[in-house]
C-alpha positions in Angstrom: -60.2 77.8 -153.1 -56.4 77.6 -153.3 -56.2 80.5 -150.8 -58.4 78.6 -148.3 -56.3 75.4 -148.7 -53.1 77.4 -148.2 -54.5 79.0 -145.1 -55.5 75.7 -143.6 -52.1 74.2 -144.4 -50.2 77.1 -142.8 -52.4 76.9 -139.6 -51.8 73.2 -139.2 -48.1 73.7 -140.0 -47.8 76.4 -137.3 -49.6 74.1 -134.9 -47.1 71.3 -135.6 -44.1 73.7 -135.1 -45.5 74.9 -131.8 -46.1 71.4 -130.5 -42.7 69.7 -131.0 -42.2 69.0 -127.3 -41.9 65.4 -126.4 -44.8 63.9 -124.5 -45.0 60.5 -122.8 -47.9 58.3 -123.7 -48.5 55.7 -120.9 -49.7 52.5 -122.3 -50.9 49.2 -120.7 -48.6 47.1 -118.4 -46.2 50.0 -117.7 -45.2 50.5 -121.3 -44.5 54.1 -122.3 -44.0 55.8 -125.7 -42.3 59.1 -125.8 -42.7 61.1 -129.0 -43.6 64.6 -130.2 -47.2 65.6 -129.6 -47.9 66.1 -133.3 -46.7 62.6 -134.1 -49.0 61.1 -131.4 -52.0 63.1 -132.7 -51.3 62.0 -136.3 -51.1 58.4 -135.2 -54.4 58.7 -133.3 -56.0 60.2 -136.4 -54.7 57.5 -138.7 -55.9 54.8 -136.2 -59.4 56.4 -136.1 -59.6 56.5 -139.9 -58.5 52.9 -140.3 -61.0 51.7 -137.7 -63.8 53.7 -139.3 -63.0 52.1 -142.7 -62.9 48.6 -141.2 -66.3 49.1 -139.5 -67.9 50.6 -142.7 -66.4 48.1 -145.2 -69.1 45.3 -144.7 -71.9 47.9 -145.1 -70.3 49.3 -148.3 -69.8 45.9 -149.8 -73.4 44.9 -149.0 -74.8 48.1 -150.5 -72.7 47.6 -153.6 -73.8 43.9 -154.0 -77.5 45.0 -153.7 -77.0 47.7 -156.3 -75.6 45.2 -158.8 -78.3 42.6 -158.1 -81.3 45.0 -158.4 -82.6 44.9 -162.0 -83.1 48.2 -163.8 -86.9 48.8 -164.5 -87.8 48.9 -168.2 -89.6 52.1 -169.1 -92.8 51.2 -171.0 -94.4 54.6 -171.3 -93.6 57.0 -174.1 -91.0 59.6 -173.0 -92.9 62.3 -175.1 -95.7 64.3 -173.6 -99.2 63.8 -175.1 -100.0 65.8 -178.2 -102.9 68.3 -178.0 -105.9 67.7 -180.2 -105.5 71.0 -182.1 -102.0 69.9 -183.2 -102.9 66.2 -183.9 -106.0 67.2 -185.9 -105.7 70.7 -187.4 -109.3 70.6 -188.9 -110.9 71.0 -185.5 -111.5 74.5 -184.3 -109.5 75.5 -181.2 -111.4 75.3 -178.0 -111.3 78.3 -175.6 -112.5 76.5 -172.5 -116.2 77.7 -172.7 
């Protein structure tokens, strides 16, 4: 597992080293942002993660509230399997299904 994590890290690190050129991001109203491509991609990823968490937060809280409000059912049946007649009453002859 460590080898796989190291390989992923080095691939992403090599990608970052190869994409250090400055790019211009054209925003609204003539605004521009010039930064390395890797930095712009990282910012886009972080914005996506933050927006995803914000959208999912009400659903997570609602599910958590429901989980705490739901009562746990009480088990009334015996957890042990039924005892066969031959074990419960050893004086009976064993039945062979005939």
